[in-house]
N, CA, C and O atoms as CSV, one atom per row, in Angstrom:
chain,resi,resn,atom,element,x,y,z
A,1,MET,N,N,0.648,25.990,-3.467
A,1,MET,CA,C,0.574,24.505,-3.374
A,1,MET,C,C,1.829,23.982,-3.977
A,1,MET,O,O,2.469,23.134,-3.357
A,2,GLY,N,N,2.224,24.404,-5.104
A,2,GLY,CA,C,3.371,23.897,-5.715
A,2,GLY,C,C,4.703,24.070,-4.815
A,2,GLY,O,O,5.520,23.169,-4.622
A,3,ILE,N,N,4.773,25.267,-4.342
A,3,ILE,CA,C,5.914,25.679,-3.329
A,3,ILE,C,C,5.856,24.743,-2.158
A,3,ILE,O,O,6.880,24.186,-1.763
A,4,PHE,N,N,4.641,24.545,-1.568
A,4,PHE,CA,C,4.530,23.742,-0.357
A,4,PHE,C,C,5.002,22.244,-0.724
A,4,PHE,O,O,5.725,21.600,0.037
A,5,HIS,N,N,4.540,21.751,-1.939
A,5,HIS,CA,C,4.851,20.424,-2.284
A,5,HIS,C,C,6.453,20.263,-2.494
A,5,HIS,O,O,7.091,19.272,-2.140
A,6,ARG,N,N,6.960,21.349,-3.098
A,6,ARG,CA,C,8.408,21.357,-3.284
A,6,ARG,C,C,9.223,21.366,-1.978
A,6,ARG,O,O,10.241,20.693,-1.817
A,7,ASP,N,N,8.719,22.135,-1.117
A,7,ASP,CA,C,9.402,22.156,0.296
A,7,ASP,C,C,9.294,20.908,0.990
A,7,ASP,O,O,10.217,20.441,1.657
A,8,GLY,N,N,8.087,20.320,0.829
A,8,GLY,CA,C,7.837,18.985,1.530
A,8,GLY,C,C,8.700,17.970,1.020
A,8,GLY,O,O,9.233,17.169,1.788
A,9,PHE,N,N,8.905,17.934,-0.378
A,9,PHE,CA,C,9.747,17.036,-1.024
A,9,PHE,C,C,11.245,17.224,-0.578
A,9,PHE,O,O,11.992,16.259,-0.420
A,10,ALA,N,N,11.602,18.416,-0.402
A,10,ALA,CA,C,12.962,18.686,-0.100
A,10,ALA,C,C,13.169,18.302,1.371
A,10,ALA,O,O,14.148,17.642,1.721
A,11,LEU,N,N,12.287,18.701,2.172
A,11,LEU,CA,C,12.358,18.208,3.677
A,11,LEU,C,C,12.302,16.691,3.740
A,11,LEU,O,O,13.009,16.171,4.603
A,12,ALA,N,N,11.621,15.950,3.011
A,12,ALA,CA,C,11.543,14.492,3.045
A,12,ALA,C,C,12.999,14.024,2.548
A,12,ALA,O,O,13.587,13.117,3.136
A,13,LEU,N,N,13.500,14.620,1.546
A,13,LEU,CA,C,14.823,14.231,1.055
A,13,LEU,C,C,15.886,14.365,2.025
A,13,LEU,O,O,16.720,13.474,2.184
A,14,VAL,N,N,15.888,15.492,2.709
A,14,VAL,CA,C,16.859,15.810,3.714
A,14,VAL,C,C,16.745,14.813,4.868
A,14,VAL,O,O,17.733,14.231,5.316
A,15,LEU,N,N,15.433,14.626,5.361
A,15,LEU,CA,C,15.259,13.602,6.399
A,15,LEU,C,C,15.767,12.201,5.999
A,15,LEU,O,O,16.347,11.473,6.806
A,16,PHE,N,N,15.523,11.852,4.706
A,16,PHE,CA,C,15.939,10.507,4.218
A,16,PHE,C,C,17.511,10.449,4.263
A,16,PHE,O,O,18.096,9.485,4.755
A,17,ILE,N,N,18.132,11.484,3.747
A,17,ILE,CA,C,19.599,11.482,3.792
A,17,ILE,C,C,20.240,11.375,5.118
A,17,ILE,O,O,21.240,10.686,5.321
A,18,LEU,N,N,19.541,12.185,6.149
A,18,LEU,CA,C,20.105,12.090,7.479
A,18,LEU,C,C,19.831,10.741,8.108
A,18,LEU,O,O,20.615,10.298,8.947
A,19,LEU,N,N,18.727,10.053,7.731
A,19,LEU,CA,C,18.462,8.768,8.245
A,19,LEU,C,C,19.348,7.726,7.730
A,19,LEU,O,O,19.588,6.701,8.367
A,20,VAL,N,N,19.897,8.021,6.430
A,20,VAL,CA,C,20.874,7.010,5.930
A,20,VAL,C,C,22.210,7.294,6.510
A,20,VAL,O,O,22.942,6.344,6.788
A,21,ILE,N,N,22.600,8.532,6.722
A,21,ILE,CA,C,23.828,8.758,7.387
A,21,ILE,C,C,23.825,8.298,8.773
A,21,ILE,O,O,24.869,7.784,9.174
A,22,VAL,N,N,22.792,8.394,9.613
A,22,VAL,CA,C,22.896,7.995,10.977
A,22,VAL,C,C,22.846,6.432,10.968
A,22,VAL,O,O,23.578,5.774,11.707
A,23,GLY,N,N,21.980,5.879,10.126
A,23,GLY,CA,C,21.951,4.402,10.012
A,23,GLY,C,C,23.250,3.816,9.637
A,23,GLY,O,O,23.622,2.758,10.146
A,24,CYS,N,N,23.989,4.484,8.731
A,24,CYS,CA,C,25.265,3.916,8.447
A,24,CYS,C,C,26.338,4.165,9.491
A,24,CYS,O,O,27.245,3.350,9.663
A,25,ASP,N,N,26.245,5.219,10.145
A,25,ASP,CA,C,27.162,5.609,11.264
A,25,ASP,C,C,26.767,4.495,12.339
A,25,ASP,O,O,27.682,3.859,12.863
A,26,CYS,N,N,25.614,4.269,12.644
A,26,CYS,CA,C,25.268,3.319,13.885
A,26,CYS,C,C,25.732,1.941,13.363
A,26,CYS,O,O,26.306,1.186,14.148
A,27,ASP,N,N,25.532,1.597,12.169
A,27,ASP,CA,C,25.907,0.197,11.654
A,27,ASP,C,C,27.344,0.070,11.650
A,27,ASP,O,O,27.871,-0.965,12.057
A,28,CYS,N,N,28.022,1.056,11.215
A,28,CYS,CA,C,29.517,0.975,11.121
A,28,CYS,C,C,30.159,1.171,12.534
A,28,CYS,O,O,31.382,1.138,12.666
């Protein structure tokens, strides 16, 4: 459960970073 939660958090963090990068790229 702990490993799953950690992986889920890492995945959410990566998706958030990609969203920020794409959003900035589209905005700029």
